[in-house]
ZAMARTOR-814275 format. One line per field, with one value per residue: residue number from 1; x negated, y, z negated of N, C-alpha, C, O in turn. Coordinates in nm, 2 decimals. Atoms other than C-alpha are relative to their C-alpha. Layout:
% residues N
torgu = NUM ...
nX = X ...
nY = Y ...
nZ = Z ...
caX = X ...
caY = Y ...
caZ = Z ...
cX = X ...
cY = Y ...
cZ = Z ...
oX = X ...
oY = Y ...
oZ = Z ...
***
This chain:
% residues 144
torgu = 1 2 3 4 5 6 7 8 9 10 11 12 13 14 15 16 17 18 19 20 21 22 23 24 25 26 27 28 29 30 31 32 33 34 35 36 37 38 39 40 41 42 43 44 45 46 47 48 49 50 51 52 53 54 55 56 57 58 59 60 61 62 63 64 65 66 67 68 69 70 71 72 73 74 75 76 77 78 79 80 81 82 83 84 85 86 87 88 89 90 91 92 93 94 95 96 97 98 99 100 101 102 103 104 105 106 107 108 109 110 111 112 113 114 115 116 117 118 119 120 121 122 123 124 125 126 127 128 129 130 131 132 133 134 135 136 137 138 139 140 141 142 143 144
nX = -0.05 0.10 0.01 0.00 -0.21 -0.12 -0.07 -0.16 -0.11 0.04 -0.06 -0.18 -0.05 -0.02 -0.05 -0.15 -0.02 0.07 -0.09 0.04 0.05 -0.11 0.06 0.01 0.06 -0.01 0.13 0.11 0.00 -0.05 0.06 0.09 -0.08 -0.04 0.12 0.06 0.06 0.02 0.14 0.10 -0.03 0.02 0.12 0.11 0.03 0.08 0.17 0.04 0.05 -0.08 -0.06 0.01 0.06 -0.13 0.03 -0.07 -0.14 -0.11 -0.10 0.12 0.07 -0.08 -0.17 0.00 -0.01 -0.20 -0.18 0.00 -0.02 -0.18 -0.11 -0.01 -0.11 -0.12 0.00 -0.04 0.13 -0.09 -0.13 0.01 0.07 -0.12 -0.11 0.10 0.02 -0.12 -0.04 0.11 -0.07 -0.10 0.05 0.09 0.14 0.02 0.14 0.07 0.18 0.08 0.08 0.01 0.14 -0.01 0.08 0.06 -0.10 -0.04 -0.10 -0.13 0.04 -0.08 0.17 0.07 -0.03 -0.08 0.05 0.17 0.02 -0.08 0.09 0.13 0.03 -0.02 0.10 -0.01 0.03 0.00 -0.11 -0.16 -0.08 -0.05 -0.02 -0.12 -0.12 -0.17 -0.02 -0.11 0.00 -0.04 0.11 0.14 0.12 -0.03 -0.03 -0.06
nY = -0.07 -0.09 -0.11 0.06 0.14 -0.13 -0.03 0.03 -0.10 0.03 0.12 -0.01 -0.06 0.09 0.09 0.05 -0.06 0.13 0.09 0.10 0.12 0.08 0.11 0.14 -0.01 0.13 0.04 -0.03 -0.15 -0.10 -0.13 -0.06 -0.11 -0.11 -0.14 0.05 -0.03 -0.16 -0.07 0.05 -0.11 -0.19 -0.06 0.01 -0.10 -0.11 0.13 0.07 0.17 0.05 -0.01 0.07 -0.12 -0.10 0.05 0.08 -0.06 -0.04 0.13 0.07 -0.11 0.09 -0.09 -0.14 -0.07 0.07 -0.14 -0.19 0.01 0.01 -0.14 -0.05 0.08 -0.01 -0.09 -0.05 -0.14 -0.13 -0.07 -0.10 -0.10 -0.07 -0.03 -0.05 -0.12 -0.11 0.00 -0.07 -0.13 0.00 -0.08 -0.11 0.06 0.02 0.02 0.08 0.01 0.05 -0.05 0.04 0.01 -0.05 0.10 -0.08 -0.06 0.08 0.11 0.01 -0.01 -0.12 -0.07 -0.15 -0.05 -0.03 0.08 -0.03 -0.13 -0.02 0.15 -0.07 -0.09 0.00 0.06 0.15 0.08 0.02 0.05 -0.10 0.08 -0.08 0.08 -0.09 0.03 -0.10 0.03 -0.06 -0.11 0.00 0.09 0.00 0.15 0.06 0.14 0.10
nZ = -0.14 -0.09 -0.06 -0.07 0.01 -0.02 0.14 0.00 -0.05 -0.09 -0.03 -0.02 -0.12 -0.08 0.05 -0.08 -0.15 0.03 0.01 0.13 -0.02 0.10 0.09 -0.04 -0.12 0.01 0.09 -0.02 0.13 0.01 -0.07 0.05 0.07 -0.07 0.08 0.01 -0.12 -0.12 0.07 -0.10 -0.18 0.04 0.02 -0.16 -0.13 0.03 0.03 -0.12 -0.04 -0.06 0.07 0.15 0.10 0.11 0.11 -0.03 0.08 -0.09 -0.04 -0.14 -0.08 -0.11 0.03 -0.06 -0.16 -0.08 0.02 -0.02 -0.19 -0.03 -0.01 -0.13 -0.07 -0.01 -0.03 0.16 0.04 -0.11 0.08 0.11 -0.07 -0.03 0.16 0.10 -0.07 0.02 0.18 0.02 -0.05 0.10 0.10 -0.04 -0.04 -0.12 -0.02 -0.20 0.03 -0.13 -0.02 -0.15 -0.08 -0.19 -0.09 -0.04 -0.12 -0.09 0.01 -0.06 -0.17 -0.09 -0.06 0.13 0.04 0.08 0.11 0.05 0.07 0.11 0.07 -0.01 0.13 0.13 -0.03 -0.02 0.03 0.12 0.03 0.06 0.15 0.02 0.13 0.05 0.10 0.05 0.10 -0.02 0.06 0.17 0.07 -0.09 -0.03 -0.20 0.03 -0.16
caX = -25.02 -25.28 -25.39 -25.19 -24.83 -24.55 -24.38 -24.06 -23.91 -24.06 -23.95 -23.58 -23.54 -23.72 -23.61 -23.23 -23.36 -23.55 -23.42 -23.32 -23.51 -23.27 -23.34 -23.29 -23.47 -23.44 -23.77 -24.09 -24.21 -24.02 -24.05 -24.28 -24.12 -24.05 -24.28 -24.56 -24.57 -24.49 -24.79 -25.01 -24.87 -24.95 -25.32 -25.43 -25.31 -25.45 -25.81 -25.79 -25.88 -25.87 -25.56 -25.72 -25.89 -25.58 -25.67 -25.49 -25.25 -25.09 -24.98 -25.16 -25.30 -25.07 -24.74 -24.83 -24.90 -24.55 -24.35 -24.48 -24.49 -24.12 -24.00 -24.16 -24.00 -23.68 -23.71 -23.71 -24.02 -23.81 -23.49 -23.69 -23.91 -23.53 -23.40 -23.69 -23.73 -23.33 -23.33 -23.69 -23.44 -23.15 -23.40 -23.55 -23.87 -24.04 -24.41 -24.57 -24.93 -25.11 -25.45 -25.57 -25.92 -26.00 -26.15 -26.43 -26.27 -26.37 -26.15 -25.85 -26.00 -25.92 -26.22 -26.24 -26.20 -25.93 -25.97 -26.37 -26.32 -26.04 -26.27 -26.60 -26.41 -26.27 -26.57 -26.51 -26.47 -26.40 -26.15 -25.74 -25.59 -25.26 -25.08 -24.71 -24.51 -24.12 -24.03 -23.72 -23.74 -23.74 -24.03 -24.42 -24.57 -24.61 -24.46 -24.46
caY = -1.82 -1.69 -1.40 -1.41 -1.65 -1.51 -1.34 -1.44 -1.13 -1.24 -1.60 -1.53 -1.33 -1.58 -1.89 -1.91 -1.82 -2.16 -2.49 -2.72 -3.06 -3.32 -3.52 -3.84 -3.91 -4.27 -4.44 -4.34 -3.96 -3.75 -3.39 -3.15 -2.81 -2.54 -2.23 -2.46 -2.52 -2.15 -2.03 -2.31 -2.14 -1.74 -1.84 -2.03 -1.78 -1.51 -1.77 -1.81 -2.17 -2.46 -2.65 -2.93 -2.63 -2.52 -2.61 -2.91 -2.74 -2.60 -3.03 -3.21 -2.99 -3.29 -3.14 -2.82 -2.79 -3.05 -2.81 -2.49 -2.68 -2.82 -2.45 -2.30 -2.54 -2.44 -2.13 -2.04 -1.80 -1.56 -1.59 -1.49 -1.21 -1.10 -1.11 -0.96 -0.69 -0.56 -0.61 -0.39 -0.12 -0.19 -0.05 0.24 0.06 0.11 0.04 0.06 0.00 0.00 -0.03 -0.02 -0.14 0.02 -0.19 -0.08 0.15 -0.11 -0.36 -0.22 -0.21 0.14 0.39 0.64 0.95 1.14 0.86 0.88 1.26 1.19 0.86 1.09 1.37 1.23 1.00 0.62 0.33 0.48 0.30 0.46 0.36 0.50 0.41 0.57 0.56 0.66 0.71 0.84 1.19 1.12 0.87 0.96 0.60 0.41 0.08 -0.27
caZ = -16.24 -16.00 -15.85 -15.57 -15.67 -15.65 -15.96 -16.09 -15.96 -15.64 -15.65 -15.74 -15.43 -15.21 -15.39 -15.21 -14.85 -14.88 -14.75 -15.01 -15.01 -15.09 -15.44 -15.31 -14.98 -15.05 -15.08 -15.16 -15.38 -15.49 -15.30 -15.41 -15.60 -15.33 -15.57 -15.57 -15.21 -15.10 -15.38 -15.14 -14.80 -14.94 -15.08 -14.71 -14.51 -14.73 -14.77 -14.39 -14.49 -14.37 -14.48 -14.67 -14.83 -15.04 -15.40 -15.54 -15.80 -15.50 -15.46 -15.15 -14.89 -14.65 -14.81 -14.78 -14.42 -14.34 -14.52 -14.37 -14.00 -14.08 -14.15 -13.86 -13.68 -13.78 -13.78 -14.17 -14.21 -13.91 -14.12 -14.44 -14.24 -14.15 -14.49 -14.67 -14.40 -14.49 -14.86 -14.84 -14.61 -14.87 -15.13 -14.94 -14.95 -14.63 -14.51 -14.14 -14.15 -13.76 -13.68 -13.33 -13.17 -12.84 -12.62 -12.39 -12.04 -11.81 -11.99 -11.88 -11.51 -11.44 -11.25 -11.60 -11.51 -11.72 -11.96 -11.98 -12.09 -12.35 -12.46 -12.47 -12.66 -12.91 -12.93 -12.84 -12.99 -13.33 -13.52 -13.59 -13.86 -13.93 -14.28 -14.35 -14.69 -14.73 -15.06 -15.22 -15.36 -15.74 -15.70 -15.57 -15.61 -15.29 -15.39 -15.15
cX = -0.17 -0.01 0.05 0.14 0.06 0.06 0.09 0.11 0.04 0.09 0.18 0.08 -0.02 0.08 0.15 -0.02 -0.12 0.10 0.01 -0.07 0.04 -0.11 -0.07 -0.04 0.03 -0.11 -0.12 0.03 0.15 -0.06 -0.05 0.12 -0.05 -0.09 -0.13 -0.05 -0.02 -0.15 -0.10 0.00 -0.07 -0.18 -0.08 0.02 -0.05 -0.15 -0.04 -0.09 0.01 0.10 -0.04 -0.09 0.07 -0.07 0.10 0.09 0.07 0.06 -0.09 0.00 0.11 0.12 -0.02 0.01 0.13 0.04 0.03 -0.01 0.16 0.09 -0.05 0.08 0.13 0.06 -0.02 -0.10 0.06 0.16 -0.04 -0.08 0.16 0.04 -0.04 0.05 0.16 -0.01 -0.12 0.11 0.07 -0.03 -0.05 -0.08 -0.06 -0.19 -0.06 -0.11 -0.08 -0.18 -0.03 -0.19 0.01 -0.10 -0.07 0.06 0.01 0.10 0.13 -0.04 0.00 -0.15 -0.01 0.10 0.09 -0.06 -0.11 0.04 0.09 -0.12 -0.11 0.05 0.06 -0.11 0.05 -0.06 0.01 0.16 0.13 0.06 0.16 0.11 0.16 0.12 0.12 0.05 0.17 -0.09 -0.07 -0.14 -0.13 -0.06 0.03 -0.01 -0.01 0.12
cY = 0.08 0.09 -0.03 -0.08 0.13 0.01 -0.05 0.10 -0.04 -0.15 -0.01 0.02 -0.15 -0.16 -0.08 0.04 -0.12 -0.12 -0.07 -0.16 -0.09 -0.12 -0.09 -0.01 -0.15 -0.06 0.10 0.14 0.06 0.16 0.11 0.14 0.08 0.08 -0.08 -0.02 0.16 0.09 -0.11 0.07 0.11 -0.08 -0.07 0.09 0.15 -0.02 0.03 -0.15 -0.12 -0.08 -0.11 0.06 0.04 -0.16 -0.13 0.02 0.05 -0.16 0.01 0.10 -0.07 0.06 0.13 0.03 -0.13 0.10 0.14 -0.04 -0.04 0.15 0.09 -0.07 0.04 0.11 0.09 0.13 0.13 0.01 0.11 0.11 0.10 0.07 0.15 0.15 0.07 -0.02 0.16 0.15 0.03 0.11 0.14 -0.02 0.00 0.04 -0.02 0.04 -0.03 0.02 -0.02 -0.02 0.02 -0.09 0.12 0.03 -0.11 -0.13 -0.03 0.04 0.10 0.07 0.11 0.13 0.05 -0.06 0.02 0.16 0.04 -0.11 0.07 0.09 -0.01 -0.13 -0.18 -0.10 0.00 -0.05 0.11 -0.06 0.10 -0.10 0.14 -0.09 0.11 -0.05 0.06 0.12 0.00 -0.12 0.03 -0.10 -0.07 -0.15 -0.18 -0.04
cZ = 0.04 0.05 0.14 0.03 0.01 -0.18 -0.01 0.06 0.16 0.04 -0.05 0.12 0.14 -0.01 0.09 0.18 0.03 0.03 -0.08 0.03 -0.08 -0.12 0.05 0.11 0.03 -0.03 0.00 -0.05 0.03 0.03 -0.06 -0.03 0.09 -0.04 0.00 0.17 0.09 -0.07 0.13 0.13 -0.03 0.00 0.19 0.09 -0.05 0.01 0.16 0.00 0.08 -0.05 -0.10 -0.10 -0.10 -0.14 -0.06 -0.12 0.01 0.01 0.13 0.13 0.15 -0.03 0.01 0.14 0.07 0.02 0.11 0.20 -0.02 0.04 0.07 0.07 0.01 -0.01 -0.16 0.02 0.11 -0.10 -0.13 0.02 0.02 -0.14 -0.11 0.03 -0.05 -0.14 -0.01 0.04 -0.09 -0.09 -0.02 -0.03 0.14 0.04 0.11 -0.04 0.22 -0.07 0.18 0.03 0.10 0.10 0.10 0.15 0.12 -0.05 0.09 0.24 0.07 0.03 -0.11 0.11 -0.08 -0.09 -0.05 -0.05 -0.14 -0.10 -0.09 -0.11 -0.17 -0.08 -0.02 -0.06 -0.17 -0.09 -0.02 -0.06 -0.04 -0.12 -0.06 -0.10 0.02 -0.13 -0.05 -0.10 -0.16 -0.04 0.10 0.01 0.07 -0.13 0.10 -0.08
oX = -0.25 0.10 -0.01 0.21 0.05 0.06 0.14 0.22 0.15 0.17 0.26 0.18 0.06 0.15 0.17 0.07 -0.22 0.21 -0.09 -0.03 0.02 -0.21 -0.19 0.04 0.07 -0.15 -0.14 0.14 0.23 -0.16 0.02 0.23 -0.17 -0.17 -0.20 -0.16 -0.09 -0.22 -0.17 -0.09 -0.17 -0.24 -0.18 -0.06 -0.08 -0.22 -0.15 -0.17 0.10 0.08 0.01 -0.14 0.02 -0.10 0.20 0.14 0.16 0.18 -0.17 0.11 0.13 0.17 0.06 0.09 0.17 0.08 0.13 0.01 0.24 0.17 0.02 0.19 0.19 0.18 0.00 -0.06 0.03 0.23 0.01 -0.10 0.16 0.07 0.01 0.11 0.15 0.08 -0.07 0.12 0.05 0.04 -0.08 -0.13 -0.02 -0.25 -0.08 -0.14 -0.10 -0.22 0.02 -0.26 0.11 -0.22 -0.04 0.12 0.11 0.14 0.17 0.00 -0.01 -0.25 -0.07 0.21 0.09 -0.16 -0.12 0.00 0.08 -0.15 -0.11 0.00 0.06 -0.07 0.08 -0.18 -0.02 0.28 0.10 0.09 0.14 0.13 0.15 0.20 0.12 0.08 0.25 -0.18 -0.15 -0.19 -0.12 -0.16 0.15 -0.08 0.06 0.20
oY = 0.15 0.12 -0.11 -0.10 0.25 -0.07 -0.09 0.07 -0.04 -0.16 -0.08 -0.05 -0.21 -0.20 -0.20 0.07 -0.08 -0.12 -0.11 -0.22 -0.10 -0.18 -0.10 0.07 -0.18 -0.04 0.19 0.19 0.06 0.20 0.13 0.14 0.11 0.09 0.02 0.01 0.21 0.17 -0.04 0.12 0.12 -0.06 -0.03 0.11 0.24 0.08 0.05 -0.21 -0.12 -0.05 -0.12 0.01 0.11 -0.28 -0.14 -0.09 0.07 -0.16 0.10 0.16 0.00 0.11 0.19 0.11 -0.12 0.17 0.20 0.03 0.02 0.18 0.20 -0.03 0.04 0.12 0.21 0.24 0.24 0.12 0.22 0.16 0.22 0.18 0.24 0.23 0.19 0.06 0.26 0.25 0.14 0.21 0.21 0.09 -0.10 0.14 -0.13 0.13 -0.14 0.08 -0.09 0.07 -0.02 -0.11 0.24 -0.06 -0.13 -0.20 -0.13 0.07 0.10 0.03 0.21 0.11 -0.04 -0.03 0.05 0.16 0.13 -0.10 0.05 0.11 0.06 -0.17 -0.23 -0.11 -0.10 -0.01 0.23 -0.18 0.22 -0.22 0.25 -0.18 0.23 -0.17 0.09 0.10 0.09 -0.15 0.01 -0.10 -0.10 -0.19 -0.18 -0.12
oZ = -0.02 0.09 0.20 0.13 0.03 -0.27 0.10 0.08 0.21 0.13 0.00 0.16 0.21 0.08 0.12 0.26 0.09 -0.02 -0.13 0.13 -0.20 -0.10 0.07 0.17 0.14 -0.15 0.08 -0.06 0.13 -0.02 -0.15 0.02 0.07 0.05 -0.02 0.22 0.19 -0.01 0.20 0.19 0.04 0.11 0.25 0.18 0.03 0.04 0.19 0.08 0.17 -0.17 -0.21 -0.20 -0.19 -0.13 0.01 -0.16 -0.08 0.04 0.18 0.16 0.25 0.06 0.08 0.20 0.18 0.11 0.14 0.30 0.05 0.13 0.06 0.10 0.12 0.01 -0.18 0.05 0.09 -0.11 -0.16 -0.09 -0.01 -0.18 -0.18 -0.04 -0.06 -0.19 -0.05 -0.03 -0.14 -0.12 -0.12 -0.06 0.20 0.01 0.16 -0.11 0.27 -0.16 0.26 0.00 0.16 0.08 0.12 0.20 0.18 0.04 0.15 0.35 0.19 -0.03 -0.09 0.16 -0.16 -0.15 -0.17 -0.17 -0.22 -0.22 -0.21 -0.22 -0.28 -0.19 -0.12 -0.07 -0.25 -0.06 -0.04 -0.03 -0.04 -0.12 -0.11 -0.08 0.03 -0.15 0.04 -0.18 -0.19 -0.15 0.22 0.09 0.10 -0.21 0.21 -0.03
***
């Protein structure tokens, strides 16, 4: 298993949320296993590389891409996201992360005035970052 691949615990939760690929679709090759496909999708999303650069250990890049597209069009990713959010809410694990990148004042089309004064007082253009962890009282270490 490579860094970033699904752990056994993660796979146990995720495998039931994915559509079952039929074993006998008639002619052609049998479908690839979903776990390696998911690991290939995660690798591509994490690295931002083109689909053709997905390592062959995850399967054919074209198979990984087509499965990703098919599941996207079928709404599988929305179902996975909602279900995982419900599981996290039920277990008491929450994480909120936000980053804001400020645009130039003229990008909004306004004349300035109070906005200019507030930005100048704050240091216009400085990054704003916010992270919040909600943890049970008995657990003081953040977990994802």
